[in-house]
C-alpha positions in Angstrom: 3.6 120.9 -77.5 6.2 120.8 -74.9 4.7 119.2 -71.9 6.9 120.8 -69.2 6.2 124.7 -68.8 10.1 125.0 -67.0 13.5 123.3 -68.5 16.9 122.8 -66.5 18.2 126.0 -67.2 14.9 127.8 -65.6 15.2 125.7 -62.3 19.1 126.6 -62.1 18.7 130.3 -62.6 15.3 130.0 -60.0 17.3 128.7 -57.2 20.5 130.5 -57.7 18.7 133.4 -57.4 17.6 132.2 -54.2 18.6 133.7 -51.0 18.7 132.2 -47.6 18.2 128.4 -48.7 20.0 126.8 -45.9 17.2 126.9 -43.1 16.3 124.8 -40.0 13.6 122.2 -40.5 11.1 122.2 -37.7 9.0 119.5 -36.3 5.4 121.6 -37.4 6.9 122.1 -41.0 4.2 122.6 -43.8 1.9 119.1 -43.9 3.4 117.9 -40.9 0.3 116.6 -39.4 -1.2 114.9 -43.0 2.3 113.3 -43.3 2.7 112.0 -39.7 -0.8 110.4 -39.8 -0.1 108.9 -43.2 3.3 107.4 -41.5 2.0 105.9 -38.3 -1.2 104.5 -39.9 0.4 103.0 -43.1 3.9 101.9 -41.4 5.9 104.0 -44.2 9.4 103.1 -44.1 10.7 104.6 -47.5 10.0 108.1 -49.1 11.0 109.7 -52.3 10.6 113.0 -52.7 10.3 114.1 -56.4 11.4 117.4 -57.9 12.2 118.1 -54.2 15.4 120.5 -54.5 16.5 121.6 -52.0 15.1 118.7 -50.1 13.3 120.4 -47.5 10.8 117.2 -47.1 13.2 114.7 -47.5 15.2 116.1 -44.4 11.8 116.8 -42.3 10.8 112.9 -43.4 14.5 111.6 -42.3 14.8 113.9 -38.9 11.5 113.3 -37.3 10.4 110.0 -38.6 13.8 108.1 -39.3 12.3 107.4 -43.1 14.8 106.0 -45.7 14.3 109.5 -47.8 15.5 110.1 -51.6 15.8 113.2 -53.1 14.8 113.1 -56.9 14.9 116.4 -59.1 16.1 117.3 -62.7 18.5 119.9 -61.1 20.6 119.6 -57.7 23.2 121.5 -56.4 25.3 119.5 -54.1 26.8 122.2 -52.3 23.1 123.6 -51.3 22.2 119.9 -50.6 24.9 119.5 -48.1 24.4 123.0 -46.3 21.0 121.7 -45.6 21.8 118.3 -44.5 24.6 119.8 -42.2 22.6 122.7 -40.9 20.0 119.8 -39.8 22.3 118.0 -37.8 22.4 115.2 -41.1 25.1 113.3 -42.7 25.5 114.2 -46.1 24.9 110.5 -46.6 21.6 110.4 -44.9 19.5 111.4 -47.9 19.8 109.2 -51.3 20.0 111.9 -54.5 18.9 111.0 -57.9 19.6 114.1 -60.3 17.8 113.0 -63.6 15.2 113.6 -66.2 12.0 112.6 -64.8 10.6 111.3 -68.0 13.5 109.5 -69.5 14.6 107.7 -65.9 13.4 104.4 -64.9 13.4 103.8 -61.2 15.5 101.1 -60.0 13.2 100.5 -56.5 9.8 101.6 -55.4 8.9 103.3 -52.5 6.3 103.2 -49.6 5.5 106.7 -49.9 6.0 108.8 -53.1 5.8 112.3 -52.7 5.8 115.8 -54.1 5.4 119.2 -53.0 4.9 121.7 -56.0 5.5 119.4 -58.9 2.6 118.7 -61.0 1.4 122.1 -62.0 4.9 122.9 -64.0 3.3 120.2 -66.8 0.7 120.7 -69.0 -0.2 116.8 -69.4 -1.6 116.3 -65.4 -2.4 112.5 -66.0 0.9 112.0 -67.5 3.1 113.5 -64.8 0.8 111.7 -61.9 1.5 108.8 -63.8 5.4 109.2 -63.7 4.9 109.3 -59.6 3.4 105.8 -59.8 6.1 103.8 -61.4 8.0 104.8 -57.9 5.3 103.2 -56.0 5.3 100.1 -53.9 2.1 97.8 -54.5 0.6 99.0 -51.4 1.9 102.6 -51.2 0.4 105.8 -50.9 1.1 108.9 -53.2 1.0 112.0 -51.8 1.0 115.4 -53.8 0.6 119.0 -53.2 0.6 121.9 -55.3 -0.4 125.8 -54.8 -3.6 127.0 -55.5 -3.7 130.1 -57.9 -7.5 130.0 -58.4 -7.9 132.1 -55.2 -6.4 135.3 -53.8 -3.0 133.8 -54.1 -3.4 133.2 -57.8 -4.6 136.8 -57.9 -1.4 138.0 -56.2 1.1 136.2 -58.4 -1.0 136.9 -61.7 -1.1 140.7 -60.5 2.3 141.3 -59.3 4.5 138.2 -61.4 3.0 137.2 -64.2 6.0 135.5 -65.6 6.1 133.3 -62.6 2.3 132.6 -62.9 2.6 131.7 -66.4 4.7 128.8 -65.3 2.2 127.1 -63.7 -0.5 125.1 -65.4 -3.7 126.5 -63.4 -6.3 124.4 -64.7 -4.6 121.3 -62.8 -5.6 123.3 -59.8 -9.0 121.6 -59.6 -10.0 119.1 -56.6 -12.4 117.4 -59.5 -9.8 116.8 -62.1 -7.3 115.6 -59.7 -9.8 113.2 -58.2 -10.7 112.0 -61.5 -6.8 111.7 -63.0 -6.5 109.6 -60.1 -9.1 107.4 -60.1 -8.5 106.8 -64.0 -5.0 105.5 -63.0 -6.2 103.2 -61.1 -5.5 104.6 -57.9 -7.9 103.8 -54.8 -8.9 106.0 -51.8 -8.4 109.3 -53.4 -8.6 112.4 -51.2 -8.1 115.7 -52.6 -8.7 119.1 -50.4 -7.5 122.6 -50.1 -5.1 122.9 -47.2 -3.7 125.7 -44.7 -4.7 128.6 -43.5 -4.8 132.1 -45.7 -1.3 132.9 -47.3 -0.2 134.6 -49.9 3.9 135.2 -51.5 5.7 136.3 -54.0 9.2 134.6 -55.4 11.9 137.2 -55.0 9.8 139.7 -53.0 12.7 141.9 -52.6 13.2 142.7 -55.9 9.5 143.8 -56.2 8.6 147.6 -56.0 8.1 149.0 -52.4 4.8 149.6 -53.3 4.2 146.0 -54.8 6.1 144.5 -51.2 3.5 146.8 -49.4 0.2 145.7 -50.9 1.2 142.2 -50.7 1.9 142.4 -47.1 -1.3 144.3 -46.1 -3.2 141.2 -48.3 -1.2 138.7 -46.2 -1.8 140.5 -42.8 -5.7 140.9 -43.7 -6.0 137.5 -44.6 -4.1 136.2 -41.4 -6.3 137.9 -39.2 -9.8 137.0 -41.1 -8.7 133.2 -41.1 -7.6 133.7 -37.1 -11.5 134.7 -36.5 -12.8 132.2 -38.7 -10.8 129.2 -39.7 -11.5 128.2 -43.1 -10.2 126.2 -46.0 -11.2 126.7 -49.3 -10.6 127.5 -53.2 -10.7 131.3 -52.3 -8.3 131.4 -49.5 -6.3 128.4 -48.9 -2.9 128.6 -50.2 -2.8 124.5 -51.2 -4.4 121.7 -52.7 -3.6 118.2 -51.3 -4.1 114.8 -53.5 -3.5 111.6 -51.4 -4.0 107.8 -52.8 -3.0 104.3 -52.7 
């Protein structure tokens, strides 16, 4: 059985279909509070972002924390990377770029922080993909993994209105206990797993969906936002993300 739920051609088509990829990365970018605490408390100097094209988190970590940042992905579009960097007042040499197959690449160096944001859920063998992260990790380094939570409202939206995209995700890995147990099996310490973020839901290429779908998703999003502003909760039903931190 193929461990990957996607391939290079999928990602090429995915990113080339996207519009408005050249965006300004702000200091309050998603996961900023968590990353800021880790960097300050653990003296992080270097970071690699696995599966991170178009490199938004590499830009964020370079621009606001002056980390030595490396972007690694199976598919890289050089012009998009360059445009994102320039638009964020960075030079094209400010971030190291590695385009390679994660399962064939042998790391040439190790990093204080090994991160991925929406990568591991595209593989059927969760333990194996997390283990690949560890090949890049310094002895005293920190692992920081995030993935979408498709076991709540957002997952229902994905499954109902974009089943093709939903099926590119391994839903079983979106489980706090599984992630925690897997990290410990791999020898990691100080393992934390938790739901993160106030309510949110989305659709890829939403503008291409029927108008009634766009309106329904917008209504769900608005209702959830109002509800969670009244009662701030982070749980399996409402939160859009899952986070794994360990060292």
